[in-house]
TORNU-838817 format. One record per residue (C-alpha): residue number from 0; residue in one letter; x, z, y. Coordinates in Angstrom, 3 decimals, always signed. Layout:
TORNU-838817
PT   seq   type         c1         c3         c2
PT   NUM      A          X          Z          Y
...
//
This chain:
TORNU-838817
PT   seq   type         c1         c3         c2
PT     0      X    -30.853    +88.829    -33.094
PT     1      X    -31.611    +90.367    -29.639
PT     2      X    -28.266    +90.934    -28.925
PT     3      X    -27.339    +87.324    -29.487
PT     4      X    -29.938    +86.246    -27.433
PT     5      X    -28.988    +88.478    -24.443
PT     6      X    -25.356    +87.174    -24.916
PT     7      X    -26.347    +83.425    -24.698
PT     8      X    -28.531    +84.451    -21.604
PT     9      X    -25.786    +86.192    -19.764
PT    10      X    -23.534    +82.717    -19.794
PT    11      X    -22.651    +81.856    -16.194
PT    12      X    -24.021    +78.615    -14.736
PT    13      X    -20.356    +77.432    -14.011
PT    14      X    -19.558    +77.345    -18.005
PT    15      X    -22.878    +75.581    -18.453
PT    16      X    -22.183    +72.773    -16.084
PT    17      X    -18.465    +72.640    -17.494
PT    18      X    -19.762    +72.168    -20.993
PT    19      X    -22.052    +69.363    -19.932
PT    20      X    -19.425    +67.525    -18.255
PT    21      X    -16.873    +67.836    -21.052
PT    22      X    -19.678    +66.307    -23.228
PT    23      X    -20.332    +63.616    -20.613
PT    24      X    -16.728    +62.534    -20.340
PT    25      X    -16.149    +62.557    -24.442
PT    26      X    -19.284    +60.084    -24.343
PT    27      X    -17.472    +57.713    -21.809
PT    28      X    -14.323    +57.988    -23.574
PT    29      X    -16.046    +56.847    -26.969
PT    30      X    -17.785    +54.226    -25.235
PT    31      X    -14.834    +52.828    -23.641
PT    32      X    -13.148    +52.917    -26.997
PT    33      X    -16.164    +51.322    -28.825
PT    34      X    -15.968    +48.409    -25.935
PT    35      X    -12.344    +47.832    -26.795
PT    36      X    -12.648    +47.709    -30.210
PT    37      X    -15.840    +45.275    -30.188
PT    38      X    -13.831    +42.861    -27.626
PT    39      X    -10.820    +43.093    -30.098
PT    40      X    -12.925    +42.123    -33.457
PT    41      X    -14.904    +39.428    -31.084
PT    42      X    -11.490    +37.822    -30.088
PT    43      X     -9.624    +38.037    -33.466
PT    44      X     -8.021    +34.971    -34.607
PT    45      X     -5.724    +34.794    -37.723
PT    46      X     -3.818    +32.031    -35.914
PT    47      X     -3.267    +34.307    -32.894
PT    48      X     +0.392    +35.781    -33.312
PT    49      X     -0.350    +38.970    -31.276
PT    50      X     -2.432    +40.024    -34.176
PT    51      X     +0.567    +39.219    -36.480
PT    52      X     +2.708    +42.355    -37.202
PT    53      X     +5.847    +40.325    -37.874
PT    54      X     +5.466    +37.474    -35.207
PT    55      X     +6.157    +34.916    -38.024
PT    56      X     +4.970    +31.489    -37.585
PT    57      X     +2.626    +29.386    -39.726
PT    58      X     +5.283    +27.360    -41.582
PT    59      X     +7.382    +30.469    -42.083
PT    60      X     +4.434    +32.533    -43.537
PT    61      X     +3.654    +29.266    -45.979
PT    62      X     +7.290    +29.386    -46.984
PT    63      X     +7.194    +32.976    -47.859
PT    64      X     +3.924    +32.701    -49.903
PT    65      X     +5.502    +29.572    -51.816
PT    66      X     +8.587    +31.641    -52.622
PT    67      X     +6.521    +34.416    -53.993
PT    68      X     +4.177    +31.998    -56.070
PT    69      X     +7.416    +30.443    -57.470
PT    70      X     +8.961    +33.675    -58.229
PT    71      X     +5.543    +34.777    -59.885
PT    72      X     +5.334    +31.523    -61.968
PT    73      X     +8.995    +31.921    -63.186
PT    74      X     +7.900    +35.547    -64.104
PT    75      X     +4.765    +34.480    -65.713
PT    76      X     +6.425    +31.505    -67.408
PT    77      X     +8.362    +33.585    -69.863
PT    78      X     +4.984    +35.386    -70.928
PT    79      X     +2.426    +32.772    -71.027
PT    80      X     +2.447    +28.844    -72.044
PT    81      X     +2.066    +26.090    -69.481
PT    82      X     -1.754    +25.961    -70.631
PT    83      X     -2.730    +29.248    -69.584
PT    84      X     -5.059    +29.696    -66.951
PT    85      X     -2.809    +31.896    -64.790
PT    86      X     +0.030    +29.099    -65.220
PT    87      X     -2.324    +26.210    -64.057
PT    88      X     -3.804    +28.046    -60.898
PT    89      X     -0.195    +28.899    -60.015
PT    90      X     +0.963    +25.287    -60.269
PT    91      X     -1.922    +24.232    -58.191
PT    92      X     -1.443    +26.748    -55.399
PT    93      X     +2.314    +25.743    -55.640
PT    94      X     +1.589    +22.022    -55.299
PT    95      X     -0.808    +22.759    -52.438
PT    96      X     +1.650    +24.701    -50.470
PT    97      X     +4.453    +22.303    -50.961
PT    98      X     +2.107    +19.735    -49.554
PT    99      X     +1.168    +22.023    -46.803
PT   100      X     +5.002    +22.420    -46.248
PT   101      X     +6.005    +19.056    -46.153
PT   102      X     +3.281    +18.380    -43.675
PT   103      X     +4.292    +21.100    -41.370
PT   104      X     +8.024    +20.146    -41.591
PT   105      X     +6.788    +16.415    -40.609
PT   106      X     +4.713    +17.751    -37.809
PT   107      X     +7.408    +19.954    -36.532
PT   108      X    +10.006    +17.169    -36.950
PT   109      X     +8.003    +14.761    -34.700
PT   110      X     +7.402    +17.759    -32.250
PT   111      X    +11.040    +18.086    -31.842
PT   112      X    +11.392    +14.268    -31.421
PT   113      X     +8.752    +14.018    -28.763
PT   114      X    +10.365    +17.507    -27.030
PT   115      X    +13.661    +15.658    -26.921
PT   116      X    +12.251    +12.534    -25.982
PT   117      X    +10.429    +14.404    -22.931
PT   118      X    +13.787    +16.104    -22.008
PT   119      X    +15.682    +12.673    -21.913
PT   120      X    +12.915    +11.357    -19.595
PT   121      X    +12.903    +14.472    -17.484
PT   122      X    +16.899    +14.062    -17.305
PT   123      X    +16.406    +10.267    -16.215
PT   124      X    +13.989    +11.118    -13.858
PT   125      X    +16.210    +13.719    -12.245
PT   126      X    +18.867    +10.954    -12.139
PT   127      X    +16.972     +8.617    -10.453
PT   128      X    +15.568    +10.915     -7.938
PT   129      X    +18.996    +12.041     -6.948
PT   130      X    +20.084     +8.158     -6.831
PT   131      X    +17.049     +7.462     -4.729
PT   132      X    +17.859    +10.276     -2.443
PT   133      X    +21.376     +9.262     -1.963
PT   134      X    +20.451     +5.604     -1.264
PT   135      X    +17.977     +6.844     +1.475
PT   136      X    +20.690     +9.076     +2.747
PT   137      X    +23.378     +6.339     +3.026
PT   138      X    +20.724     +3.887     +4.484
PT   139      X    +19.819     +6.529     +7.106
PT   140      X    +23.941     +6.840     +8.057
PT   141      X    +24.267     +3.043     +8.067
PT   142      X    +21.274     +2.745    +10.320
PT   143      X    +22.544     +5.577    +12.746
PT   144      X    +26.075     +3.554    +12.682
PT   145      X    +24.726     +0.426    +13.522
PT   146      X    +22.719     +1.782    +16.274
PT   147      X    +25.571     +3.112    +17.682
PT   148      X    +27.508     -0.200    +17.489
PT   149      X    +24.747     -1.990    +19.349
PT   150      X    +25.803     -2.807    +23.082
PT   151      X    +23.968     -4.397    +25.792
PT   152      X    +25.509     -7.836    +26.658
PT   153      X    +23.542     -9.097    +29.630
PT   154      X    +20.866     -7.132    +31.556
PT   155      X    +17.619     -8.690    +31.371
PT   156      X    +16.421    -10.398    +34.659
PT   157      X    +13.080     -9.778    +35.942
PT   158      X    +11.051    -13.003    +36.912
PT   159      X    +10.549    -14.047    +40.362
PT   160      X     +7.288    -15.919    +39.739
PT   161      X     +4.366    -16.040    +37.232
PT   162      X     +4.684    -18.401    +34.546
PT   163      X     +0.736    -18.420    +34.442
PT   164      X     -1.695    -19.543    +35.935
PT   165      X     -0.044    -22.776    +37.660
PT   166      X     -2.166    -22.471    +40.776
PT   167      X     -0.689    -26.090    +41.957
PT   168      X     -2.125    -27.510    +38.898
PT   169      X     -5.215    -25.603    +39.049
PT   170      X     -5.599    -26.733    +43.008
PT   171      X     -5.220    -30.603    +42.021
PT   172      X     -7.651    -30.361    +39.253
PT   173      X    -10.207    -28.846    +41.396
PT   174      X     -9.638    -31.431    +44.096
PT   175      X    -10.075    -34.002    +41.530
PT   176      X    -13.062    -32.648    +40.216
PT   177      X    -14.639    -32.175    +43.372
PT   178      X    -13.942    -35.802    +44.456
PT   179      X    -15.340    -37.051    +41.274
PT   180      X    -18.470    -34.801    +41.566
PT   181      X    -18.992    -36.002    +45.033
PT   182      X    -18.910    -39.645    +44.437
PT   183      X    -21.009    -39.117    +41.176
PT   184      X    -23.586    -37.062    +43.111
PT   185      X    -23.827    -39.915    +45.968
PT   186      X    -24.172    -42.726    +43.461
PT   187      X    -26.928    -41.049    +41.370
PT   188      X    -28.908    -40.204    +44.574
PT   189      X    -28.477    -43.766    +45.852
PT   190      X    -29.848    -45.158    +42.642
PT   191      X    -32.872    -42.733    +42.531
PT   192      X    -33.954    -43.210    +46.243
PT   193      X    -34.997    -46.740    +45.342
PT   194      X    -33.692    -48.317    +48.561
PT   195      X    -33.302    -52.234    +48.566
PT   196      X    -29.674    -53.226    +48.685
PT   197      X    -29.876    -56.998    +48.011
PT   198      X    -32.154    -60.006    +47.205
PT   199      X    -32.572    -58.699    +43.820
PT   200      X    -33.925    -55.666    +44.879
PT   201      X    -36.304    -57.595    +47.397
PT   202      X    -37.396    -59.878    +44.574
PT   203      X    -38.482    -56.746    +42.490
PT   204      X    -41.015    -55.656    +45.176
PT   205      X    -42.224    -58.894    +46.583
PT   206      X    -43.056    -62.227    +45.218
PT   207      X    -40.435    -64.972    +45.087
PT   208      X    -42.485    -67.677    +46.892
PT   209      X    -43.059    -65.580    +49.956
PT   210      X    -39.233    -65.000    +50.486
PT   211      X    -37.021    -67.316    +52.452
PT   212      X    -33.222    -67.173    +52.814
PT   213      X    -32.225    -67.089    +56.364
PT   214      X    -28.499    -68.049    +57.094
PT   215      X    -26.557    -65.367    +58.828
PT   216      X    -23.965    -66.866    +61.220
PT   217      X    -21.033    -64.288    +62.094
PT   218      X    -19.464    -64.409    +65.554
PT   219      X    -15.694    -63.941    +65.633
PT   220      X    -16.053    -60.481    +66.832
PT   221      X    -17.951    -59.844    +63.653
PT   222      X    -15.641    -61.628    +61.463
PT   223      X    -12.558    -59.766    +62.915
PT   224      X    -14.426    -56.204    +62.511
PT   225      X    -14.926    -57.333    +58.820
PT   226      X    -11.479    -58.264    +58.353
PT   227      X    -10.263    -54.881    +60.018
PT   228      X    -12.567    -52.863    +57.959
PT   229      X    -11.442    -54.603    +54.796
PT   230      X     -7.806    -53.977    +55.729
PT   231      X     -8.566    -50.346    +56.641
PT   232      X    -10.163    -49.885    +53.183
PT   233      X     -7.260    -51.396    +51.531
PT   234      X     -4.864    -49.127    +53.415
PT   235      X     -6.848    -46.218    +52.819
PT   236      X     -6.816    -46.836    +48.915
PT   237      X     -3.139    -47.734    +48.950
PT   238      X     -2.538    -44.199    +50.874
PT   239      X     -4.840    -42.251    +48.552
PT   240      X     -2.645    -43.832    +45.451
PT   241      X     +0.485    -42.976    +46.969
PT   242      X     -0.654    -39.377    +48.120
PT   243      X     -1.658    -39.076    +44.389
PT   244      X     +1.677    -40.164    +42.989
PT   245      X     +3.383    -37.749    +45.404
PT   246      X     +1.247    -34.855    +44.150
PT   247      X     +1.966    -35.694    +40.498
PT   248      X     +5.440    -36.046    +41.089
PT   249      X     +5.669    -32.722    +43.049
PT   250      X     +3.233    -30.703    +41.309
PT   251      X     +2.979    -31.916    +37.504
PT   252      X     +5.876    -33.672    +36.422
PT   253      X     +8.537    -36.220    +37.954
PT   254      X     +7.420    -40.002    +37.854
PT   255      X    +10.648    -41.228    +36.250
PT   256      X     +9.925    -38.863    +33.398
PT   257      X     +6.571    -39.805    +33.170
PT   258      X     +7.681    -43.241    +32.846
PT   259      X    +10.103    -42.778    +30.443
PT   260      X     +7.589    -40.829    +28.109
PT   261      X     +5.124    -43.707    +28.493
PT   262      X     +7.707    -46.118    +27.435
PT   263      X     +8.791    -43.877    +24.525
PT   264      X     +5.231    -43.878    +23.324
PT   265      X     +4.334    -47.571    +23.953
PT   266      X     +7.600    -48.752    +22.379
PT   267      X     +7.417    -46.220    +19.304
//
């Protein structure tokens, strides 16, 4: 007993550390394997083909089960009657599997039809895309050829004078507005001052019985000056009218065209 104790105490520290390391490594390996098994069990599904050893689909498995049941039914039909519980169970299972196979076949045929329709639509889409690409390419080529055929027939001429604003028209309009404004201002001031211009204004500020009309006898010189003043006024008026007509003819529009347009509007 003392010898065994002595031998255990004589073990080197390196061996002790190595044994502890091996134990810890084995513990981590077992823990990793346990986690992998737990994940596999947690994610297990009977519909997943990755857990199927043969890789068969659900319809194929159902067909195999149906074939096995039919073989078992034929084997037991030679031994038992139709009313036997095993025969009744087999009939029910066979009928259920046949319904399942029919539904699966219908679904598969519908899926195949949808896949064929999808393939046809994809092909039509590719054809339409190719046609659209060809049309765009042809249109771009046609535009390039059309742009090459364009030629400059006549060079553009720069305008020598601006079309707007028409300065002569603005000048004439400003002059007319100034004349009208001046006449209107003089008339307004004359009316607002209250000056006496005639007998009516005088009657408005004095009694009528206090006023007596005194005849005015004009001399020959005064008559001549009056006639000269009237003639000058008429001449100035005619000159103004003539100047206005000349301005309209030169600045706005010729008088013959204005007269023609006036007659056209007047006669309809």
